[in-house]
All heavy atoms as an XYZ file, in Angstrom:
745
protein
N     -23.055    -24.635     21.569
C     -22.924    -23.681     20.492
C     -22.328    -24.395     19.278
O     -21.300    -25.046     19.371
C     -22.031    -22.525     20.939
C     -21.729    -21.554     19.853
S     -20.829    -20.046     20.311
C     -20.043    -20.382     21.826
N     -23.003    -24.290     18.137
C     -22.559    -24.934     16.909
C     -21.453    -24.116     16.265
O     -21.600    -22.921     16.041
C     -23.736    -25.077     15.942
C     -23.346    -25.615     14.599
C     -22.984    -26.938     14.461
C     -23.324    -24.797     13.497
C     -22.615    -27.446     13.233
C     -22.956    -25.289     12.258
C     -22.599    -26.619     12.130
N     -20.335    -24.763     16.004
C     -19.232    -24.109     15.301
C     -19.237    -24.610     13.866
O     -19.490    -25.782     13.618
C     -17.895    -24.443     15.953
C     -17.753    -23.917     17.355
S     -17.573    -22.136     17.431
C     -15.848    -21.972     17.055
N     -18.981    -23.718     12.960
C     -18.885    -24.066     11.548
C     -17.592    -23.487     11.010
O     -16.979    -22.619     11.624
C     -20.078    -23.499     10.781
N     -17.200    -23.969      9.864
C     -16.040    -23.399      9.190
C     -16.527    -22.559      8.021
O     -17.395    -22.980      7.259
C     -15.116    -24.507      8.704
N     -15.983    -21.360      7.932
C     -16.293    -20.469      6.827
C     -15.019    -20.200      6.041
O     -13.928    -20.100      6.613
C     -16.846    -19.131      7.342
C     -18.108    -19.178      8.189
C     -18.461    -17.771      8.664
C     -19.264    -19.779      7.413
N     -15.171    -20.069      4.748
C     -14.096    -19.628      3.874
C     -14.231    -18.127      3.716
O     -15.311    -17.632      3.362
C     -14.208    -20.308      2.504
C     -13.315    -19.754      1.398
C     -11.843    -20.011      1.704
C     -13.714    -20.356      0.066
N     -13.174    -17.394      4.004
C     -13.124    -15.957      3.742
C     -12.072    -15.766      2.661
O     -10.886    -16.034      2.876
C     -12.754    -15.148      4.998
C     -12.691    -13.660      4.680
C     -13.729    -15.428      6.134
N     -12.515    -15.368      1.482
C     -11.604    -15.166      0.366
C     -11.796    -13.748     -0.158
O     -12.903    -13.222     -0.132
C     -11.815    -16.241     -0.730
O     -10.831    -16.071     -1.748
C     -13.208    -16.204     -1.311
N     -10.722    -13.141     -0.621
C     -10.801    -11.718     -0.943
C      -9.727    -11.288     -1.935
O      -8.704    -11.942     -2.080
C     -10.672    -10.879      0.331
C      -9.422    -11.206      1.128
C      -8.205    -10.604      0.830
C      -9.458    -12.129      2.157
C      -7.062    -10.909      1.544
C      -8.330    -12.449      2.875
C      -7.126    -11.828      2.571
O      -6.000    -12.143      3.264
N     -10.003    -10.168     -2.584
C      -9.026     -9.393     -3.345
C      -9.133     -7.976     -2.814
O     -10.183     -7.337     -2.946
C      -9.325     -9.407     -4.850
C      -8.948    -10.720     -5.503
O      -7.893    -11.265     -5.140
O      -9.708    -11.191     -6.350
N      -8.074     -7.515     -2.168
C      -8.032     -6.161     -1.625
C      -7.206     -5.336     -2.607
O      -6.012     -5.532     -2.726
C      -7.434     -6.181     -0.223
C      -8.133     -7.134      0.751
C      -7.404     -7.173      2.088
C      -9.592     -6.752      0.938
N      -7.855     -4.434     -3.310
C      -7.263     -3.832     -4.506
C      -6.850     -2.374     -4.378
O      -6.705     -1.711     -5.375
C      -8.273     -3.942     -5.647
C      -8.607     -5.365     -5.980
C      -9.513     -5.420     -7.182
N      -9.833     -6.781     -7.499
C     -11.047     -7.243     -7.658
N     -12.083     -6.444     -7.554
N     -11.245     -8.506     -7.942
N      -6.707     -1.860     -3.204
C      -6.330     -0.464     -3.081
C      -4.869     -0.389     -2.656
O      -4.565     -0.486     -1.472
C      -7.228      0.258     -2.081
C      -7.127      1.757     -2.186
O      -6.284      2.278     -2.901
N      -7.989      2.444     -1.476
N      -3.951     -0.206     -3.600
C      -2.524     -0.152     -3.248
C      -2.276      0.925     -2.192
O      -2.823      2.014     -2.255
C      -1.839      0.204     -4.563
C      -2.813     -0.167     -5.623
C      -4.178      0.019     -5.014
N      -1.491      0.579     -1.219
C      -1.136      1.527     -0.187
C      -2.118      1.587      0.973
O      -1.826      2.207      1.993
N      -3.285      0.973      0.830
C      -4.248      0.974      1.940
C      -3.782     -0.001      3.007
O      -3.260     -1.073      2.710
C      -5.646      0.587      1.463
C      -6.635      0.523      2.607
C      -8.028      0.935      2.217
O      -8.209      1.632      1.249
N      -8.991      0.503      2.994
N      -3.990      0.367      4.260
C      -3.625     -0.489      5.386
C      -4.797     -1.417      5.707
O      -5.842     -0.960      6.163
C      -3.286      0.379      6.594
C      -2.858     -0.437      7.803
O      -2.730     -1.680      7.688
O      -2.658      0.162      8.863
N      -4.625     -2.698      5.426
C      -5.672     -3.688      5.682
C      -5.427     -4.448      6.977
O      -5.965     -5.528      7.179
C      -5.779     -4.654      4.499
C      -6.380     -4.022      3.261
C      -5.583     -3.652      2.194
C      -7.748     -3.792      3.184
C      -6.137     -3.071      1.061
C      -8.310     -3.213      2.055
C      -7.497     -2.854      1.000
O      -8.053     -2.286     -0.108
N      -4.615     -3.889      7.864
C      -4.285     -4.557      9.114
C      -5.541     -4.896      9.922
O      -5.678     -6.013     10.423
C      -3.350     -3.668      9.937
C      -2.920     -4.257     11.269
C      -1.864     -3.367     11.900
C      -2.171     -2.698     13.147
N      -3.269     -2.446     13.877
N      -6.472     -3.962     10.031
C      -7.690     -4.204     10.806
C      -8.550     -5.297     10.170
O      -9.176     -6.089     10.871
C      -8.498     -2.921     10.969
C      -7.790     -1.907     11.847
O      -7.004     -2.315     12.731
O      -8.018     -0.701     11.648
N      -8.585     -5.362      8.847
C      -9.308     -6.417      8.132
C      -8.767     -7.779      8.567
O      -9.528     -8.679      8.931
C      -9.145     -6.208      6.623
C      -9.836     -7.223      5.766
C     -11.132     -7.013      5.333
C      -9.189     -8.386      5.368
C     -11.775     -7.941      4.530
C      -9.817     -9.318      4.567
C     -11.118     -9.091      4.152
N      -7.449     -7.921      8.543
C      -6.831     -9.189      8.914
C      -6.982     -9.482     10.407
O      -7.098    -10.646     10.805
C      -5.369     -9.216      8.483
C      -5.220     -9.288      7.006
N      -4.929     -8.184      6.241
C      -5.367    -10.311      6.132
C      -4.896     -8.537      4.973
N      -5.160     -9.819      4.874
N      -7.004     -8.456     11.239
C      -7.209     -8.669     12.671
C      -8.594     -9.240     12.953
O      -8.751    -10.059     13.852
C      -6.977     -7.375     13.451
C      -5.506     -7.050     13.596
C      -5.252     -5.772     14.379
O      -6.216     -5.125     14.848
O      -4.069     -5.421     14.518
N      -9.608     -8.810     12.192
C     -10.947     -9.384     12.357
C     -10.900    -10.877     12.034
O     -11.400    -11.699     12.802
C     -11.991     -8.664     11.479
C     -13.305     -9.436     11.464
C     -12.217     -7.240     11.955
N     -10.299    -11.231     10.910
C     -10.194    -12.650     10.540
C      -9.489    -13.432     11.641
O      -9.938    -14.501     12.056
C      -9.460    -12.812      9.199
C     -10.317    -12.255      8.057
C      -9.094    -14.285      8.945
C      -9.609    -12.172      6.726
N      -8.399    -12.874     12.148
C      -7.588    -13.597     13.130
C      -8.151    -13.512     14.544
O      -7.572    -14.065     15.477
C      -6.148    -13.107     13.053
C      -5.521    -13.524     11.718
C      -4.116    -13.017     11.552
C      -3.568    -13.486     10.210
N      -2.200    -13.016      9.983
N      -9.313    -12.863     14.696
C      -9.991    -12.886     15.994
C     -10.754    -14.199     16.186
O     -11.210    -14.503     17.281
C     -10.936    -11.693     16.138
O     -12.070    -11.816     15.287
N     -10.910    -14.956     15.111
C     -11.530    -16.288     15.133
C     -10.420    -17.331     15.112
O      -9.300    -17.036     14.689
C     -12.384    -16.499     13.880
C     -13.516    -15.514     13.714
C     -13.379    -14.395     12.893
C     -14.732    -15.707     14.350
C     -14.427    -13.497     12.721
C     -15.785    -14.814     14.186
C     -15.623    -13.719     13.378
O     -16.653    -12.834     13.216
N     -10.706    -18.577     15.514
C      -9.755    -19.644     15.204
C      -9.621    -19.700     13.673
O     -10.633    -19.737     12.967
C     -10.419    -20.900     15.759
C     -11.362    -20.395     16.815
C     -11.845    -19.064     16.298
N      -8.413    -19.668     13.149
C      -8.229    -19.508     11.713
C      -7.072    -20.356     11.204
O      -6.202    -20.778     11.951
C      -7.969    -18.046     11.364
C      -6.725    -17.497     12.023
C      -6.634    -16.983     13.286
C      -5.406    -17.451     11.484
N      -5.347    -16.612     13.564
C      -4.564    -16.894     12.471
C      -4.853    -17.834     10.268
C      -3.208    -16.701     12.272
C      -3.495    -17.639     10.066
C      -2.693    -17.074     11.061
N      -7.097    -20.542      9.881
C      -5.987    -21.175      9.170
C      -5.870    -20.480      7.821
O      -6.881    -20.189      7.185
C      -6.191    -22.709      9.005
C      -4.923    -23.396      8.521
C      -7.345    -23.040      8.093
C      -3.930    -23.683      9.584
N      -4.664    -20.164      7.412
C      -4.449    -19.550      6.097
C      -4.474    -20.648      5.042
O      -3.718    -21.617      5.119
C      -3.122    -18.797      6.054
C      -2.935    -18.015      4.783
C      -1.692    -17.144      4.812
O      -0.812    -17.349      5.672
O      -1.601    -16.255      3.950
N      -5.367    -20.516      4.075
C      -5.495    -21.502      3.001
C      -4.668    -21.109      1.784
O      -4.167    -21.967      1.069
C      -6.964    -21.664      2.613
C      -7.875    -22.132      3.754
C      -9.336    -22.068      3.329
C      -7.500    -23.529      4.201
N      -4.572    -19.817      1.526
C      -3.739    -19.290      0.450
C      -3.458    -17.833      0.784
O      -3.901    -17.326      1.814
C      -4.441    -19.413     -0.912
O      -5.542    -18.526     -0.976
N      -2.766    -17.150     -0.096
C      -2.386    -15.766      0.168
C      -3.584    -14.871      0.473
O      -3.477    -13.931      1.253
C      -1.611    -15.214     -1.031
C      -1.061    -13.839     -0.807
C      -0.211    -13.372     -1.961
O       0.557    -14.180     -2.512
O      -0.333    -12.190     -2.313
N      -4.731    -15.161     -0.100
C      -5.897    -14.301      0.120
C      -7.145    -15.099      0.484
O      -8.257    -14.735      0.124
C      -6.163    -13.427     -1.104
O      -6.447    -14.235     -2.224
N      -6.955    -16.184      1.221
C      -8.109    -16.931      1.711
C      -7.767    -17.615      3.035
O      -6.665    -18.117      3.226
C      -8.602    -17.957      0.683
O      -7.630    -18.941      0.443
N      -8.758    -17.566      3.918
C      -8.621    -18.141      5.251
C      -9.822    -19.017      5.540
O     -10.929    -18.743      5.079
C      -8.581    -17.040      6.318
C      -7.297    -16.267      6.352
C      -7.052    -15.256      5.443
C      -6.321    -16.546      7.297
C      -5.864    -14.532      5.470
C      -5.138    -15.834      7.337
C      -4.916    -14.828      6.422
O      -3.743    -14.134      6.455
N      -9.605    -20.035      6.341
C     -10.690    -20.758      6.962
C     -10.809    -20.237      8.381
O      -9.792    -20.041      9.052
N     -12.049    -19.974      8.817
C     -12.269    -19.565     10.198
C     -13.319    -20.479     10.816
O     -14.217    -20.955     10.131
C     -12.685    -18.085     10.335
C     -14.014    -17.793      9.639
C     -11.573    -17.173      9.833
C     -14.578    -16.404      9.923
N     -13.185    -20.742     12.111
C     -14.172    -21.527     12.846
C     -14.991    -20.552     13.674
O     -14.432    -19.732     14.416
C     -13.491    -22.556     13.732
N     -16.322    -20.611     13.536
C     -17.174    -19.653     14.226
C     -18.602    -20.158     14.307
O     -19.025    -20.972     13.486
C     -17.152    -18.288     13.493
O     -17.983    -17.371     14.197
C     -17.602    -18.403     12.054
N     -19.317    -19.667     15.279
C     -20.755    -19.909     15.336
C     -21.500    -18.755     14.666
O     -22.726    -18.773     14.577
C     -21.214    -20.072     16.790
O     -20.904    -18.912     17.529
N     -20.776    -17.753     14.197
C     -21.375    -16.600     13.514
C     -21.762    -16.958     12.085
O     -21.141    -17.817     11.458
C     -20.396    -15.430     13.475
O     -20.081    -14.992     14.765
N     -22.755    -16.253     11.570
C     -23.175    -16.440     10.186
C     -22.217    -15.694      9.251
O     -21.496    -14.774      9.687
C     -24.582    -15.882      9.983
O     -24.554    -14.462     10.071
N     -22.212    -16.043      7.961
C     -21.434    -15.252      7.005
C     -21.827    -13.766      7.042
O     -20.967    -12.897      6.917
C     -21.758    -15.899      5.660
C     -22.028    -17.334      6.011
C     -22.765    -17.250      7.318
N     -23.113    -13.469      7.245
C     -23.553    -12.070      7.339
C     -22.868    -11.342      8.493
O     -22.428    -10.197      8.347
C     -25.069    -11.984      7.540
C     -25.861    -12.361      6.307
O     -25.332    -12.242      5.180
O     -27.026    -12.781      6.467
N     -22.792    -11.988      9.634
C     -22.166    -11.363     10.800
C     -20.681    -11.134     10.580
O     -20.144    -10.078     10.926
C     -22.404    -12.224     12.056
O     -23.813    -12.338     12.265
C     -21.742    -11.637     13.281
N     -20.004    -12.109      9.990
C     -18.574    -11.944      9.698
C     -18.388    -10.793      8.719
O     -17.505     -9.941      8.890
C     -17.958    -13.255      9.177
C     -16.520    -13.045      8.730
C     -18.038    -14.347     10.250
N     -19.229    -10.715      7.691
C     -19.139     -9.618      6.732
C     -19.350     -8.261      7.420
O     -18.633     -7.302      7.146
C     -20.127     -9.796      5.592
C     -20.231     -8.569      4.731
C     -21.343     -7.810      4.519
C     -19.187     -7.957      3.977
N     -21.045     -6.756      3.687
C     -19.724     -6.824      3.341
C     -17.838     -8.242      3.783
C     -18.972     -5.977      2.527
C     -17.081     -7.404      2.977
C     -17.634     -6.290      2.360
N     -20.323     -8.189      8.322
C     -20.570     -6.930      9.036
C     -19.336     -6.468      9.802
O     -19.089     -5.271      9.924
C     -21.750     -7.083      9.991
C     -23.081     -7.171      9.284
C     -24.224     -7.574     10.204
O     -24.019     -7.690     11.440
O     -25.338     -7.785      9.676
N     -18.554     -7.410     10.285
C     -17.310     -7.055     10.995
C     -16.189     -6.660     10.040
O     -15.363     -5.823     10.378
C     -16.853     -8.225     11.864
C     -17.800     -8.495     13.043
C     -17.227     -9.486     14.017
N     -15.995     -8.958     14.600
C     -15.026     -9.723     15.092
N     -15.133    -11.049     15.074
N     -13.932     -9.183     15.612
N     -16.150     -7.277      8.846
C     -15.074     -6.996      7.888
C     -15.337     -5.760      7.022
O     -14.401     -5.048      6.651
C     -14.865     -8.199      6.962
C     -14.227     -9.429      7.576
C     -14.321    -10.604      6.621
C     -12.778     -9.143      7.953
N     -16.587     -5.520      6.699
C     -16.962     -4.493      5.724
C     -16.392     -3.101      6.032
O     -15.965     -2.410      5.106
C     -18.483     -4.454      5.584
C     -18.972     -3.625      4.419
C     -19.114     -2.160      4.763
O     -19.378     -1.805      5.913
N     -18.939     -1.310      3.782
N     -16.330     -2.656      7.294
C     -15.785     -1.320      7.536
C     -14.330     -1.144      7.098
O     -13.871     -0.022      6.941
C     -15.915     -1.153      9.059
C     -16.988     -2.097      9.464
C     -16.872     -3.259      8.515
N     -13.624     -2.246      6.887
C     -12.203     -2.181      6.535
C     -11.957     -2.448      5.054
O     -10.841     -2.742      4.647
C     -11.409     -3.159      7.405
C     -11.704     -2.937      8.863
C     -12.432     -3.868      9.586
C     -11.309     -1.765      9.490
C     -12.728     -3.648     10.925
C     -11.604     -1.531     10.828
C     -12.318     -2.481     11.535
O     -12.617     -2.250     12.851
N     -13.012     -2.358      4.257
C     -12.903     -2.532      2.803
C     -13.367     -1.260      2.115
O     -13.948     -0.377      2.743
C     -13.768     -3.714      2.319
O     -15.143     -3.427      2.567
C     -13.381     -5.013      3.004
N     -13.100     -1.183      0.817
C     -13.656     -0.089      0.042
C     -14.292     -0.651     -1.218
O     -14.279     -1.862     -1.451
C     -12.632      1.008     -0.235
C     -11.335      0.492     -0.811
O     -11.381     -0.397     -1.680
O     -10.269      0.973     -0.401
N     -14.853      0.213     -2.041
C     -15.718     -0.199     -3.151
C     -15.022     -1.063     -4.192
O     -15.679     -1.836     -4.888
C     -16.331      1.023     -3.825
N     -13.711     -0.977     -4.335
C     -13.059     -1.786     -5.364
C     -12.491     -3.101     -4.829
O     -11.885     -3.862     -5.569
C     -11.974     -0.974     -6.092
C     -10.862     -0.532     -5.171
O     -10.990     -0.595     -3.959
N      -9.767     -0.074     -5.738
N     -12.691     -3.393     -3.549
C     -12.290     -4.684     -2.985
C     -13.386     -5.714     -3.265
O     -14.533     -5.360     -3.529
C     -12.114     -4.574     -1.463
C     -10.974     -3.658     -1.066
O     -10.005     -3.530     -1.827
O     -11.065     -3.064      0.032
N     -13.029     -6.984     -3.196
C     -14.040     -8.038     -3.282
C     -13.789     -9.030     -2.157
O     -12.650     -9.359     -1.841
C     -14.034     -8.729     -4.648
O     -12.787     -9.317     -4.908
N     -14.881     -9.471     -1.536
C     -14.819    -10.399     -0.404
C     -15.970    -11.390     -0.557
O     -17.093    -10.992     -0.880
C     -14.968     -9.653      0.946
C     -14.933    -10.633      2.112
C     -13.905     -8.575      1.101
N     -15.692    -12.665     -0.352
C     -16.735    -13.683     -0.318
C     -16.548    -14.489      0.967
O     -15.423    -14.851      1.325
C     -16.665    -14.596     -1.528
N     -17.660    -14.754      1.650
C     -17.649    -15.542      2.879
C     -18.619    -16.690      2.661
O     -19.814    -16.469      2.454
C     -18.052    -14.679      4.088
C     -17.106    -13.474      4.199
C     -18.033    -15.524      5.367
C     -17.629    -12.354      5.039
N     -18.098    -17.907      2.685
C     -18.853    -19.088      2.257
C     -18.719    -20.174      3.320
O     -17.611    -20.482      3.770
C     -18.292    -19.600      0.913
C     -18.351    -18.495     -0.146
C     -19.011    -20.864      0.457
C     -17.450    -18.735     -1.335
N     -19.845    -20.780      3.697
C     -19.809    -21.895      4.651
C     -19.172    -23.112      3.971
O     -19.561    -23.496      2.875
C     -21.213    -22.239      5.134
C     -21.205    -23.290      6.244
C     -22.565    -23.489      6.878
N     -23.200    -22.257      7.295
C     -22.996    -21.656      8.480
N     -22.151    -22.167      9.339
N     -23.643    -20.555      8.777
N     -18.192    -23.704      4.629
C     -17.519    -24.891      4.102
C     -18.285    -26.140      4.535
O     -18.751    -26.232      5.666
C     -16.086    -24.960      4.623
C     -15.162    -23.847      4.140
C     -13.836    -23.899      4.887
C     -14.944    -23.964      2.645
N     -18.397    -27.088      3.612
C     -19.057    -28.357      3.903
C     -18.234    -29.500      3.325
O     -17.371    -29.296      2.474
C     -20.476    -28.407      3.299
O     -20.382    -28.301      1.883
C     -21.356    -27.297      3.848
N     -18.529    -30.673      3.803
C     -17.909    -31.876      3.244
C     -18.712    -32.321      2.038
O     -19.904    -32.065      1.995
C     -17.899    -32.989      4.296
C     -16.943    -32.695      5.416
C     -17.016    -33.801      6.470
N     -16.248    -33.417      7.623
C     -15.080    -33.974      7.953
N     -14.570    -34.926      7.218
N     -14.432    -33.573      9.022
N     -18.153    -32.999      1.106
C     -16.760    -33.413      1.026
C     -15.876    -32.279      0.511
O     -16.344    -31.336     -0.105
C     -16.796    -34.570      0.030
C     -17.937    -34.255     -0.875
C     -18.945    -33.525     -0.020
N     -14.610    -32.403      0.772
C     -13.601    -31.494      0.245
C     -12.393    -32.341     -0.117
O     -12.239    -33.460      0.361
C     -13.237    -30.391      1.251
C     -12.920    -30.907      2.633
C     -11.670    -31.422      2.935
C     -13.889    -30.890      3.624
C     -11.388    -31.903      4.194
C     -13.614    -31.369      4.894
C     -12.358    -31.871      5.169
O     -12.077    -32.359      6.416
N     -11.564    -31.807     -0.979
C     -10.402    -32.563     -1.431
C      -9.355    -31.594     -1.932
O      -9.656    -30.462     -2.306
C     -10.794    -33.539     -2.555
C      -9.732    -34.536     -2.936
C      -9.190    -35.311     -1.754
O      -8.150    -34.948     -1.207
N      -9.891    -36.362     -1.341
N      -8.134    -32.018     -1.962
C      -7.055    -31.198     -2.488
C      -5.718    -31.645     -1.929
O      -5.579    -32.758     -1.405
N      -4.741    -30.786     -2.050
C      -3.395    -31.052     -1.591
C      -2.964    -29.854     -0.771
O      -2.940    -28.724     -1.275
C      -2.463    -31.249     -2.784
C      -1.069    -31.593     -2.402
C      -0.002    -30.739     -2.362
C      -0.581    -32.854     -2.010
N       1.121    -31.393     -1.954
C       0.790    -32.719     -1.731
C      -1.165    -34.102     -1.843
C       1.580    -33.764     -1.305
C      -0.378    -35.147     -1.430
C       0.984    -34.979     -1.174
N      -2.648    -30.066      0.509
C      -2.251    -28.964      1.379
C      -1.406    -29.515      2.512
O      -1.219    -30.732      2.629
C      -3.490    -28.255      1.943
C      -3.359    -26.768      1.952
N      -2.374    -26.096      2.635
C      -4.102    -25.813      1.355
C      -2.509    -24.797      2.462
N      -3.556    -24.590      1.672
N      -0.920    -28.629      3.386
C      -0.119    -29.092      4.515
C      -1.014    -29.650      5.629
O      -2.220    -29.413      5.643
C       0.799    -27.975      5.029
C       0.040    -26.740      5.469
O      -0.967    -26.847      6.162
N       0.520    -25.577      5.087
N      -0.418    -30.396      6.533
C      -1.192    -31.103      7.556
C      -2.001    -30.184      8.465
O      -3.142    -30.515      8.802
C      -0.284    -32.019      8.387
C      -1.052    -32.995      9.259
C      -1.970    -33.908      8.446
O      -1.557    -34.496      7.453
N      -3.221    -34.021      8.865
N      -1.483    -29.011      8.871
C      -2.315    -28.142      9.718
C      -3.632    -27.731      9.054
O      -4.653    -27.606      9.730
C      -1.417    -26.931      9.985
C      -0.028    -27.480      9.894
C      -0.106    -28.508      8.793
N      -3.636    -27.554      7.740
C      -4.885    -27.217      7.041
C      -5.846    -28.389      7.126
O      -7.027    -28.219      7.448
C      -4.621    -26.805      5.577
C      -5.919    -26.766      4.778
C      -3.916    -25.457      5.530
N      -5.372    -29.607      6.868
C      -6.258    -30.774      6.951
C      -6.774    -30.971      8.369
O      -7.942    -31.308      8.574
C      -5.551    -32.023      6.434
C      -5.281    -31.925      4.979
C      -4.056    -31.925      4.377
C      -6.241    -31.744      3.932
N      -4.197    -31.761      3.021
C      -5.529    -31.646      2.716
C      -7.617    -31.633      3.886
C      -6.152    -31.471      1.500
C      -8.247    -31.452      2.666
C      -7.513    -31.372      1.482
N      -5.922    -30.727      9.365
C      -6.361    -30.849     10.756
C      -7.480    -29.853     11.055
O      -8.482    -30.204     11.678
C      -5.190    -30.644     11.712
C      -4.155    -31.737     11.629
O      -4.434    -32.829     11.074
O      -3.025    -31.499     12.116
N      -7.305    -28.598     10.615
C      -8.340    -27.581     10.824
C      -9.634    -27.977     10.143
O     -10.709    -27.922     10.748
C      -7.847    -26.230     10.283
C      -8.877    -25.128     10.398
C      -8.921    -24.343     11.526
C      -9.780    -24.896      9.379
C      -9.865    -23.334     11.648
C     -10.740    -23.894      9.484
C     -10.782    -23.118     10.621
N      -9.557    -28.390      8.890
C     -10.765    -28.767      8.151
C     -11.448    -29.972      8.784
O     -12.659    -29.974      8.980
C     -10.433    -29.042      6.689
C      -9.982    -27.826      5.868
C      -9.522    -28.264      4.484
C     -11.074    -26.778      5.786
N     -10.658    -30.994      9.123
C     -11.259    -32.195      9.721
C     -11.919    -31.902     11.061
O     -12.930    -32.513     11.407
C     -10.197    -33.285      9.881
C      -9.783    -33.863      8.549
O     -10.557    -33.901      7.597
N      -8.543    -34.311      8.466
N     -11.387    -30.950     11.808
C     -11.964    -30.596     13.103
C     -13.199    -29.706     12.960
O     -14.135    -29.842     13.745
C     -10.902    -29.851     13.931
C     -11.413    -29.378     15.269
C     -10.339    -28.645     16.034
C     -10.895    -28.107     17.353
N      -9.921    -27.276     18.041
N     -13.234    -28.825     11.972
C     -14.248    -27.768     11.936
C     -15.303    -27.863     10.844
O     -16.317    -27.177     10.937
C     -13.553    -26.405     11.837
C     -12.741    -26.096     13.058
O     -13.278    -25.911     14.135
N     -11.422    -26.074     12.904
N     -15.068    -28.667      9.834
C     -16.055    -28.760      8.746
C     -16.979    -29.920      9.031
O     -16.540    -31.054      9.225
C     -15.369    -28.928      7.367
C     -16.404    -29.107      6.278
C     -14.483    -27.706      7.073
N     -18.277    -29.637      9.060
C     -19.284    -30.653      9.357
C     -19.624    -31.465      8.122
O     -19.620    -31.008      7.046
C     -20.543    -29.994      9.907
C     -20.287    -29.153     11.130
C     -19.714    -29.942     12.299
O     -20.197    -31.038     12.606
N     -18.707    -29.428     12.936
């Protein structure tokens, strides 16, 4: 089974809404937090499939993008992020 790394980035804009289930879907995959509103996940699922799982926990004023990560990549981050990327990004 081919595993890929996907970037899940979002702005959840409904103050007071409980997004716990949204985050539980993300954390059902092997994951790493990249920033306050972006995660890397390792999965054999397509971005469409991940979106189908997340969409029920969003509303019309939220924004979500799910993007397949590829090499090369660069930046400055902590070691666990680099370990996740080096292991999961093809």
